[in-house]
C-alpha positions in Angstrom: 1.2 33.8 -28.1 -0.7 32.6 -25.0 2.2 30.4 -24.0 4.6 33.3 -24.0 2.4 35.3 -21.6 1.5 32.4 -19.3 5.0 31.1 -18.5 6.3 34.4 -16.9 2.9 34.9 -15.1 3.0 31.4 -13.5 6.7 31.7 -12.7 6.1 35.1 -11.0 3.2 33.7 -8.9 5.4 30.8 -7.8 8.3 33.1 -6.9 5.9 35.4 -4.9 4.5 32.4 -3.1 8.0 31.2 -2.1 8.9 34.7 -0.9 5.6 34.8 1.1 6.3 31.4 2.8 9.9 32.5 3.7 8.6 35.8 5.1 5.9 34.1 7.2 8.4 31.6 8.5 11.0 34.2 9.4 8.6 36.6 11.1 6.7 34.0 13.2 8.1 30.4 12.9 5.8 28.9 15.6 2.7 30.4 14.1 3.8 29.3 10.7 4.3 25.7 11.8 1.1 25.7 13.8 -0.9 26.9 10.7 0.8 24.1 8.6 -0.2 21.5 11.2 -3.8 22.7 11.3 -3.9 22.7 7.5 -2.6 19.1 7.4 -5.0 17.9 10.1 -8.0 19.4 8.2 -6.8 17.9 5.0 -6.5 14.5 6.6 -10.0 14.8 8.1 -11.4 15.6 4.7 -9.5 12.8 3.1 -10.9 10.2 5.6 -14.4 11.5 5.2 -14.3 11.2 1.5 -12.7 7.8 1.8 -15.5 6.5 4.0 -18.1 7.9 1.6 -16.4 6.2 -1.4 -16.2 3.0 0.5 -19.9 2.9 1.1 -20.7 3.1 -2.6 -22.7 0.0 -3.6 -21.0 -0.2 -7.0 -17.7 -0.6 -5.1 -19.2 -3.6 -3.3 -20.3 -5.2 -6.6 -16.8 -4.6 -8.0 -15.2 -6.2 -5.0 -17.5 -9.2 -5.4 -16.6 -9.5 -9.1 -12.9 -9.3 -8.3 -13.3 -12.0 -5.6 -15.2 -14.3 -8.1 -12.5 -13.7 -10.7 -9.8 -14.7 -8.3 -11.7 -17.9 -7.4 -12.1 -18.7 -11.1 -8.4 -18.1 -11.7 -7.4 -20.4 -8.8 -9.8 -23.1 -10.1 -8.3 -22.9 -13.6 -4.8 -22.9 -12.3 -5.5 -26.0 -10.2 -6.9 -27.8 -13.3 -3.8 -26.9 -15.3 -1.6 -27.9 -12.4 -3.3 -31.4 -12.3 -2.7 -31.8 -16.0 0.9 -30.8 -15.7 1.6 -33.3 -12.9 -0.1 -36.1 -14.9 1.9 -35.4 -18.0 5.2 -35.2 -16.1 4.6 -38.6 -14.6 4.2 -40.2 -18.0 7.7 -39.4 -19.2 9.6 -36.6 -20.8 9.1 -37.6 -24.4 5.5 -38.4 -24.0 4.8 -35.2 -22.2 6.5 -33.2 -24.9 4.4 -34.9 -27.6 1.2 -34.4 -25.6 1.9 -30.7 -24.9 2.3 -30.1 -28.7 -1.0 -31.7 -29.4 -3.0 -29.9 -26.7 -5.0 -27.1 -28.3 -6.2 -24.0 -26.6 -9.8 -24.4 -25.5 -12.2 -21.5 -25.7 -13.4 -20.2 -22.3 -16.5 -21.9 -20.9 -18.1 -18.6 -19.8 -18.1 -17.3 -23.4 -20.8 -18.7 -25.6 -22.0 -17.9 -29.1 -25.7 -17.2 -29.6 -26.9 -18.0 -33.0 -29.7 -15.9 -34.4 -32.1 -16.4 -37.2 -29.6 -16.1 -40.0 -31.3 -18.3 -42.5 -34.7 -16.7 -42.2 -34.6 -13.5 -44.1 -37.6 -11.2 -44.6 -39.5 -11.7 -47.9 -39.5 -8.1 -49.1 -41.4 -8.9 -52.2 -44.5 -9.8 -50.3 -44.6 -6.5 -48.4 
């Protein structure tokens, strides 16, 4: 029910807006273009002010530092894998194929498992 009422209402507002823009342009084209230029300049000024405010956010700096560290880590890991690939290619094609099949995927170094006190359960009978 609401959908049936809102579609013609929105359509009529858009049509009236287009008629108003055409009327303003035909009656005073220079004034119309001037008002559009002022509107665009004010919009750009507001955009740049908000951009400067968002750039000064300390969380943004931390995020940039994290991204930079991630890129360094990625480069380091790629250089290690690149060294392994050059070594294996120098050994020969058959040996490298056999070696690549045997290489298992290692777990990342920065992820560790912390073991808790799994074996020591509370003695509920003594409470």
